[in-house]
N, C-alpha and C positions, 0 to 999 in steps of 0.2 A: 311390695318388697323390692321388685326390680327398680321401680322409680327411686326409691331410697338409696339403693346401692349406687346408681349411676349418676348421682349429683356430681358436679365438678369437684366439690371438696372431698367427697368420699372417693372419687377416682384417685386422687393423690394419696389419700390414706391407705387404700387397698394396695396400690403399687408399693408403697413403703412397707406395708406388711408382708407382702410376697417377697420382696427383696431381703428382708430380715429372715424369712424362712429358708432362703437360698434353696439349695438342693433341688429336688424334684420339682417343687412349686415354681421356683424361678425358671427352671429349664423348660417346663411345660408352657409357662407364660411367653417365654422367648419363641417356642416353636410356634405357638398360635398366632402370636402377633406377626411373625415373619410369613406364615403360610396363608393367613385368612384375612389380611389387613383390608381388603376390598369388600369384605363380607360383614365384618363385625360392626356393631353400632359404634359411632365415633367415640363415645365415652369409654367403652370397653378397650377399643384400640388405644386410646391415650393411656389407660392403665397399664396395658401390656407391652406397649412400645417402649416404655420407660425402662423396662426390665432388660432390653437388649444391651444397654450400656451401662447398667448399674451393677456394681459388684461389691460384695463384701470383702474386707480384707482382715486377715487374723492379726490380732496385737502380737508384738514381738514375743511376749512371754508365752502365749498359746502356740505360736509357731514352734518355739523351742521345745515346748512340752510334746508336740506332735512328733517332731524329728527325734527327740530322745527316746520316745517309746518305740519308733520304728528303727532306728540305727544305734541306740545306745546313748548313754550320757555324754560319752566324749565324741559325739558325731562330728564336731567341728574339726577334729584331727584328720578326718578324711579329705579335707579340702585346703587348697592354698588360699582360697577366697570364697566366701559364701554371701551373696548380697542379700541382706535382710529385707530390703524393699522389694516386693514382687514387681516383675515387669508386665505382668497380666493378671487379671482377676476375672474368673469366669463363674459358672452357676454352681459347680460343685468343687472347685479347687482354685489355687492360685499358683502362678509360675514364677520361680526365682532363677537368677543365673548364677552359676558357680564355675570355679576353676579347680580342677584336680592338681595334684602336686606334679604331674608330668606335663602340665600346661594345657591339657584338653579342657575345652569349654563345655559346660553342660546346661541343659534346661532341666529344672527339677520342678515336677507338678506335685503340689502337696494338696491332698484333700482335706476340706473342712471337717472338723470333728462332728460326729453325729449324723452325717449326711445319709450314710447307707441305712441307719436305724430309722430315719424319718421319712423314708420313700413312701411307704404306704399311706401315711397320714397327709403327706404333702400332696400325693395324687388325688386323694379323697377331698382335700381343701380346695384344689383347683376345680374339681368336678362339681363341688358345691357352688363355687362362684359362677361357673357357667350356668348351672341350673337356676340359681337365684336371679341372675342377670336376664333371664328369659331368653338366652340365646338358643338354648336346646328344647325342642318339644318335649313335653312329659313322656310321650309314648316311645321316644327314641331309645333304643337299648345300647347304651355305651359300655356296658359291664365287660364284654370281651376285650375292648379297646383299653379300658382302664387296667384290667389284668395283665394285658401284654405291656402296657407302659410301665407298670410296676416291675415286671420282669426284666425288661430291657435296661431300665434305670438302674437296677440292681446289678446288672452286668456291667454297666458303664461305671459303677462305683468300685469295681474290681480292676485296679491299676495292673495287676499282674496279668490279667487276661488281656487288657489293652496293649501291654507291651508285646505279648505274643502275636496279637493282631498286627501291630505296627511292623514287627520282624517279617511276618508273612507278606504284607504289601511290599516291603522292600525287595524281597525275593521275587515276587511276581513282576515287579517293575525294573528289576536290575538291567542295566545296559540301555535304558530308555532315557536319553538326556533331558527328555520334557518333563521329568518328574524327579524331585528329591524328597526322600523319606528319611527322617532323623534315625540315627543308629541307637538302639536300645543299649543301656548300660545295666546289665542284668543284676550285677552285684549290689546295686543301690536301689533297685526297684522291689517294692513290696506291695501289698494289697492297697495301701493307702498313700504311697509315693511312687511316682514314675520318673526315672531318670533316663535322659536320652541326649545325643549330641545337640549342641546349640547350633541352629542353622539360621544364617542371616537371611533376610528377606523383608520386603515391604508389604504393608497391608494390600490385600487384592484389589481394594477400591482405588489404590493409586493408579492402576491401569486406566482410569478415566482420563488422565493426562497423557497417556502414551499414544503412539501411533495407531492407526486403524489396523496396520499389519500386526503390530504387537498384540493388540486386543483379540484380533481374529485367531492368531495362533494360539494364545493362551486358552481361549474358550473352545477352540477345535480340539486341543489336548484334553480339556476337562469333559467335553461330551464324549470324546473317544473313550475316556477312562470309565465313565458311567455305563457305556454300552458294553465294555469289556467286563465290568462288574457283573452286569446282568446276564450276559449271554456266554461268557467265557470262564470267569472266575467262580460263578455261583455264589459269590459273597460280596456284599456292598456295605460301604460305610454310609450310613443312611441319614447322617446329620449334615446338611449343606450350609450350615451357618457361615457366613463370609469369614469369620475369624478363624475358621479351620483351614484356610488356604492363605498362602504368602507367595509373593511373586519376586522373582530375582531379575532386575532390569538388565544385568550385564548378560546373562545367558538366556533369559526369557523362560526359564524353568518355573514350574509350579512347585512350591513347597506344600507337602500334605502334612496336616497336623490333626491330632484327635482321632484316634480309632476306637474309641469306647463304644460308638454306636454301630460297630460292624456286626452284621448279622448274615447269616446264610439266606440265599434266596431260593425258596422252593422251586422245583423244576415246573410245577404247574403254574407258578407266578410268571416265571420267564417265558413260558409257552403263551401265556395270555398276552404278553407284550409282543412276542413275536408275531402272533396272529393279527394284533392291531396294526403293526408295521407292515405286514404283507397286505392288509386290506388298504392301509394308507398309500402304499406305493402303487397299488393297483387303481387307486383313486375310486374304490368301490365304496361309496358312501353308505349305502344300505348294509354292507358287510361290516363297515366300521360300527354302525349302530348296534347291529346284532351281536358282534363280539364284545362291544362295550357293555351291554346288558347282560350277556351270558356270564361274563367274567366279573361282574359286579362293579365296573367303573361307573356305570349309570344304573340306578335302581329301577326295577321292573315298573312299579308304579309311576314313577316320574317319566319313564319313556313313554308310557301308555297315555298318561294324562297330558303330557307336553310334547307330543311327538313333533309338531311343527317347530317348536323352539329348539329341540335337540337337533333336528335335521339342519336348521339354519346355522346353528353353532358349528356343527361339522363342516358344513359348506364354507363357512367363513375361515375356519382353520385350514381346510383343504386348499382353498384358493390361495391363502397366504404362503403355505409351504410349497406350493407348486409354481410360484413365479420364477422366471428364468434367473439363473445364478444361484449363489449361496443364499441362505435364508438370513434376512436382516432383522435381528432381534431388536434393532432400535426403531424399526417402522412398526409403530404400534396401532395402525389404522383398524386393524381387525378387532382389537380389544374392546372398544366401545360397543361393537355389534354383539360380541359375546357377552359383555356385561349386561347389555340392555335385554338380550333374549333370556338371559339367566335370572333376571329379576322375578318373573313369575314363578319359576321353579323354586327359588329360594323362599319366596313368600308363601308357597304351598307346603307347609310344614308337615301335613299328613303324608307327604310322599318322600320325605327325607329317609334315608337309610345309611347304615355305617358299612362301607365296604369291607372285604376281608382285610384283617389287620396287616397281612404280609403285603397286600397291594398297597395299603396306605403308607407303609414305611418306604417302599420303593418309590411310589408316586411323590412322597415328600422330597426325595433326592432329585428326582427328575424335575419336579417344579421349581425347587430351590435353585437348580443349575440354570433353568431358563430365566429365573428372576435376575441372577447374576449377569448372564448374558444380555439381558435387556438393559440392566443398568449401565453396562459397559458398552452398549450399542455395537456388539460384535456381529460379524457376519460368518456364518458357519455353514458348511455344506451338509445340512442335517440329512437330506434325503441320501446322499452318497454314503455317509457314515453309517446310517441305519441299514441300508442295503447291504453294505459290507459285513456289518456285524451279524446279519442273519443269513449270510451266504448268498445273497441275491444280487451282488454287484456285478 
């Protein structure tokens, strides 16, 4: 069955089917393709990678029906101008520009009809795809992860909740010129429509053409934010999709978008990261391994069966992080070492395990931030920032 699914022709068909499902299926596909591109079979990577830039757009008549249901039949009277063509299309909604009678410009995110109702079936469909593809061992229990994915996606489909999270982030970051958070327009926000100020900015990837100084400053701000989320706010926006960030070239500020994936960080999860950072700063490799196993970053069986590989991976990362000066994310010399050492662990499917779901969501943000930093070849004082975040500076 796996061979049948992973033929090149079927790869295209499965990607098309998932994109039509939209909602949770498309969102999970995007997450997997972004987070595990080096691990997935090439055919499955091809299926899922297509979803990152593939979006459904509502026909004008359907858009009108959705907005009439949310705002009333005369909804157009609320605006001086409303652009029918979306400026962006994503996994569970699309974004329109609009202008209020007083001249203020808004970004209006409109949720696709039926997204919330299809979450459970969409998640189950993606799980089936992963099972049939042979990617996941039969004995691996992903039920807790699937249940949590359904819960979080249901929260993401509540735009009223997202608006409150956006307002809370704006308050936390008020006065810090490195960040810009759109202002919520509460009177136009409903469970299925999110209205906010329209904030100018370029795609974060445009930083690739900026100076080294600009790239370093932007990623230093982003790493700082991740550490504050983990150790100060106790709340984290856990979706590091590049589209959730914009960059303002004139001010160098980061525009933060999409707060649907915001979730509380349990104290025990933050403590696990604190202990890992403390061990890393002390360069105590044995302690790094012990804490990683104890907290579930590495499975007990994997650490026992592949002790040498685990130690060599830790040593490679430790050496890279402790070179003089800021950490150069563009220097990927250690990555082939890690990838080679991890091959045997990945192949030994009997030792696979699913870490605690809270750790997975936080680690997704950490890994996604590192991925962006690597793409932009940024240099960041990771050790200094981490030490300051846990009070060890």
